[in-house]
C-alpha positions in Angstrom: -15.5 -30.5 -12.2 -16.9 -34.1 -13.0 -13.7 -36.1 -14.3 -14.7 -38.5 -17.9 -13.6 -41.8 -17.5 -14.3 -44.9 -19.9 -15.0 -47.8 -18.2 -13.0 -50.4 -19.5 -11.0 -53.5 -18.9 -8.0 -54.2 -17.5 -7.4 -50.7 -17.2 -9.9 -47.6 -16.6 -8.5 -45.6 -19.2 -8.8 -42.0 -18.8 -9.9 -39.0 -21.8 -7.7 -36.8 -20.5 -4.7 -36.5 -18.0 -5.9 -36.2 -14.4 -5.7 -33.9 -12.0 -6.1 -34.1 -8.8 -9.0 -35.1 -7.4 -10.7 -33.8 -4.2 -13.7 -36.0 -3.9 -14.9 -39.6 -6.0 -18.3 -41.2 -5.4 -18.8 -45.4 -5.7 -22.0 -46.9 -6.0 -24.3 -48.1 -7.9 -26.1 -45.5 -10.2 -29.4 -45.4 -8.2 -28.0 -44.2 -5.0 -25.6 -41.5 -6.6 -27.5 -40.6 -9.4 -26.1 -38.1 -12.0 -28.3 -35.3 -11.0 -27.4 -35.8 -7.0 -23.2 -35.7 -7.8 -23.8 -32.3 -10.3 -25.8 -31.0 -7.6 -23.6 -31.3 -4.9 -20.3 -30.6 -7.0 -22.0 -26.9 -8.1 -22.6 -26.4 -4.1 -19.6 -27.1 -3.2 -18.2 -25.0 -5.8 -17.0 -27.4 -8.8 -14.7 -29.2 -7.4 -13.0 -32.3 -9.2 -15.0 -35.3 -8.9 -15.7 -38.8 -10.3 -18.1 -41.1 -10.2 -17.6 -45.1 -10.3 -19.7 -48.2 -9.8 -17.1 -50.7 -8.4 -14.4 -50.7 -6.2 -11.8 -52.2 -8.9 -12.2 -48.9 -10.8 -11.6 -46.9 -7.7 -8.6 -48.6 -7.1 -7.9 -48.6 -10.6 -8.6 -44.9 -10.3 -6.5 -44.0 -7.5 -3.4 -46.1 -9.7 -4.0 -43.8 -12.5 -4.4 -40.3 -10.5 -1.2 -41.5 -8.5 -3.0 -40.1 -5.6 -6.2 -40.6 -3.3 -9.1 -38.4 -3.3 -9.8 -36.2 -0.4 -12.7 -37.4 0.1 -14.4 -40.9 -0.8 -18.4 -41.4 -0.7 -19.5 -45.0 -0.9 -22.7 -46.7 -1.0 -24.2 -49.3 1.6 -24.1 -52.3 -1.2 -20.2 -51.1 -2.5 -19.3 -51.1 1.0 -20.7 -54.1 1.7 -19.5 -56.3 -1.1 -15.7 -55.5 0.2 -13.2 -58.0 0.7 -11.2 -57.4 4.3 -8.4 -56.9 2.3 -9.9 -54.0 -0.1 -11.7 -52.7 3.4 -8.2 -52.7 4.8 -6.9 -51.0 1.6 -9.1 -48.5 1.8 -8.5 -47.6 5.7 -4.7 -47.3 4.7 -5.5 -44.6 2.3 -3.4 -41.4 3.4 -5.5 -38.2 4.6 -8.5 -39.8 3.4 -12.0 -38.2 4.6 -14.7 -41.3 4.3 -18.5 -41.5 4.2 -20.3 -44.1 4.4 -24.0 -44.0 2.5 -26.5 -46.9 3.9 -29.9 -47.5 3.2 -30.2 -49.8 6.2 -30.2 -49.5 10.3 -28.8 -52.7 10.9 -25.6 -51.7 8.5 -25.3 -48.5 10.0 -24.9 -49.4 13.2 -22.6 -52.2 12.0 -20.2 -49.6 10.8 -21.1 -47.0 13.9 -19.8 -50.2 15.9 -16.5 -51.1 14.0 -13.4 -49.6 15.8 -11.6 -48.9 12.5 -14.3 -46.6 11.0 -14.1 -45.2 14.1 -10.7 -44.6 14.2 -11.2 -42.6 10.9 -13.9 -40.7 11.8 -15.8 -42.3 8.9 -19.3 -40.0 8.4 -22.3 -42.7 8.8 -25.3 -41.0 7.4 -28.4 -41.9 5.1 -29.1 -42.6 1.5 -32.9 -41.0 1.8 -32.5 -37.6 3.5 -33.7 -34.5 1.7 -31.0 -32.7 -0.5 -30.1 -30.1 1.4 -29.5 -32.0 4.4 -27.4 -34.5 2.1 -25.0 -31.1 0.7 -24.5 -29.9 4.5 -23.4 -33.3 5.5 -20.8 -33.6 2.6 -19.6 -29.8 3.0 -19.0 -31.2 6.8 -17.3 -33.9 5.3 -15.3 -31.8 2.9 -14.3 -29.7 5.8 -12.3 -32.0 7.4 -16.0 -32.8 10.1 -17.1 -36.5 10.4 -20.9 -36.9 10.6 -23.1 -39.6 12.1 -27.2 -39.9 12.2 -28.7 -39.6 15.5 -30.7 -42.2 15.0 -27.7 -44.4 14.1 -26.6 -43.0 17.6 -29.7 -43.2 19.1 -30.2 -47.0 18.4 -26.6 -47.9 19.5 -26.7 -49.8 23.2 -26.1 -47.6 25.6 -22.8 -49.6 27.2 -21.4 -49.1 23.9 -21.3 -45.5 23.5 -17.7 -43.7 23.9 -17.1 -41.5 26.1 -16.9 -38.2 26.1 -14.2 -36.3 23.9 -14.1 -33.3 26.4 -12.5 -29.6 24.7 -9.7 -31.0 23.8 -11.7 -33.7 21.0 -13.0 -30.4 19.2 -12.8 -29.3 15.8 -12.0 -25.5 15.6 -15.6 -24.9 14.1 -17.3 -27.1 17.0 -15.9 -25.0 19.3 -16.6 -21.7 17.3 -21.0 -22.6 17.1 -20.6 -24.1 20.7 -18.9 -20.9 22.0 -22.2 -18.9 20.0 -24.6 -21.3 21.4 -23.6 -20.6 24.6 -23.2 -16.9 24.6 -27.6 -17.3 24.0 -27.8 -17.0 19.7 -30.1 -18.6 17.4 -29.2 -21.3 14.9 -29.8 -18.2 12.3 -27.9 -15.8 14.1 -25.0 -18.1 14.7 -25.1 -18.9 11.5 -25.2 -15.7 10.0 -22.6 -14.8 12.5 -20.0 -17.4 11.2 -21.0 -17.5 7.7 -22.6 -21.0 7.5 -25.5 -22.7 6.2 -28.0 -23.0 9.2 -28.3 -26.8 8.6 -24.3 -26.7 9.1 -24.5 -24.8 12.4 -26.5 -28.1 13.4 -24.7 -30.5 12.2 -21.2 -29.0 14.2 -23.9 -28.2 17.2 -24.7 -32.2 17.0 -21.4 -33.9 16.3 -20.0 -31.2 19.8 -22.6 -32.4 21.6 -22.2 -35.7 21.0 -18.4 -35.2 21.8 -18.8 -33.3 24.8 -21.8 -36.0 26.0 -24.4 -33.8 26.0 -27.8 -34.7 25.4 -29.2 -31.5 24.2 -28.6 -27.8 22.8 -28.8 -26.2 26.7 -26.6 -29.4 28.1 -24.2 -28.5 25.7 -23.7 -25.1 26.3 -23.4 -25.9 30.0 -20.4 -28.5 29.1 -18.7 -26.0 27.1 -18.7 -23.4 29.8 -17.3 -25.9 32.6 -14.6 -26.9 30.2 -13.8 -23.7 28.4 -14.8 -20.5 31.1 
């Protein structure tokens, strides 16, 4: 459900008493279009959401609702424009799942190298992806996962890449998918077995492989077997 709002200054005036908001999009209408947001919310089962265009609006929105959303998606222009204080304010919001939709590789690499964003497991993904890929990424974020575009990881200097996290650094879904991969199942069969879309399976496999320091599917299965016999 999209929460209606009026963009008024100095306060953000809500037309209805605000329920708990699960997802907020903050960015310009060209990047987060009404059609994209509506499709995303429908795909996620009609979760409560709001679309804002400026950071002060978001701060007032949080103040009005009394709590941060579960998921915050920011576009590159908005993220670039944050002051240090505003950025710290976002990163201090408790339990927030943060996604950054980038337009340029330069900015994506800067975000990926940022220790504070990495500590918050911020997801970093391009704006110009197919709709089905976009939906899979957002679903992953909503369910507590994180995603970094493979092109961003590949472009980062090798010496700056994180050491493998090992089996303890994997989420339960990543473990489930890696177990199925190690058992020799295809992505299609894994999706059927776990009740996931094929794209979501690929995302969990991608993130699980990164955490294990594996370069491909076969290596991920081998490392999983070594650590989880």
